[in-house]
N, C-alpha and C positions, 0 to 999 in steps of 0.2 A: 088582205092586209093583216097578216098574222101578228099578234102581240102576245107578250108574256104577262105574268102576274104583276110586273112592275110597269107595264105600259110601254115597254121597249118594242120596237118594230123589227121583224125578221127581214133582213136584207141578204141577198145572194149576189156574189160577184160572178158574172157570167164566164163560163169556160167554153162557150160555143158562139158562133156567129149567129145573128149580127151582134156587134158591140161587145166583143170579147173584152173582159177586164173591167167592164162597167157594172154598176150596181142596179139591181131591180128587186121587186118582190117576187116570190115564187109564182110562176105563170107558165102557160103553154097552151097547146092545142088539146081539144077534147078528143076522147076516144069514142068510137061508135058504141052506142048502148049505154053511155053514162050521162047523168044529169050534169048541169052546170056546177052544182055543189060538189058532186062526186069528183068531177074533173079538177076543181080547185083544190080539194083535199089531196087528191093523188099527186098533183104537181108539187104541193108542199112536201109530200113524202119523197118524191123523186129528186127534187132539187136541194132540199135541206134536211132530209131524214126526219122531218117534223110531223108529229101526230097532232092534227088540229081539229077543232070543232068549228065548222063554218057557221057564220052568223048572218047578219043582214046584208042586203045588197048595198054597195057603196057607190060604184060608178059604172057607167056604160059609155065607152068611147068608140065612136065610129072612126076607124083609121082608113080614110078613103084611099090614100095613095097605095096602101098595102092590101086593100080589099079584105079588111079584117074588122071584126068587132071585138073589143077587149071588155070583158066583164069582170069587175073586181068586187070581192066580198070582204066584209070584216070577218076576222077569225081569231080564235084564242088557242094557244098551245095547250094541249092536254097535259103534257109533261115538258120539262125544260130542256130535255136532251135534244140537241140539234147537231148536224154535221153536214159537210159538203157532199152532195150527191154527184153523180157523174157529169151533170151539166153545170156544176158550180166549182169555181176555184176555191172559194171560201164562203162561209156564212157567218153572220153576226146578228146579235140582238142589239139594236141601236136606239139610244134615247133620241127624242125629237131634235134636241140641240146638236146632235152629232151626225145627222143625216148628211151624206156627202153630195149635196145638191148639184155640184158641177160634174159629178161623175155618175149621175143617174142615167141609165141606158136609154130610156124612152120617154117621150113627152106624155104618153098616157100614164106612165108610172108617176111622173111628177104631178100630174093632174090629180090622181087618186091620193097620193101622199098629202098634198096640200089640203084637199078637201077633208081627208080623214082627220088631220090635225085641227082644222077649223071646227069641224063637227065635235071633236072631243073637247075642245076648249069651251064650246057652247053647250055641252052636254046634250047633244042631239044626234040622231042617226038619220040623216037625210039621204036621198038618192040624187046622184049628180050625173048629168048627161052632157056630152060635148062631141064635137067632131074635130078631127085633125085632117087638114087637106094636104099638107106637105110636112116633111120632117120638122116638127117643132111648132108649127102654126096651129094654134088652138083657138076655136071659136065656140064659146059656151052657148048652150040653148036653154 
């Protein structure tokens, strides 16, 4: 969940399937030989040309129907320069009140965004876990 010095959240509009044209946070699959944090930083660079410092764990989402586990971290941009990478149509720094909730690509992203904002309001950094059994059906644990 990359943010800038003003607390705005980095969102990417997807240029690839699934969900072309919908918004997400920078994310993707790990490469062999990298840590979770290294993978998260690399995905920020690839999708948004963003240099980030990875922070604390935010969310772990078991996406059962896709046989995936999504792991999201809090992160801060080291510099404010961003741009659309090859997998993004556009990228934006978005204040919380301008998040395009109806156009968020994945339920796991919505889950992470909601909990990030709740934690920030409460001035805490909790870990959040859930599972999604079908597209959009979330059951928190």
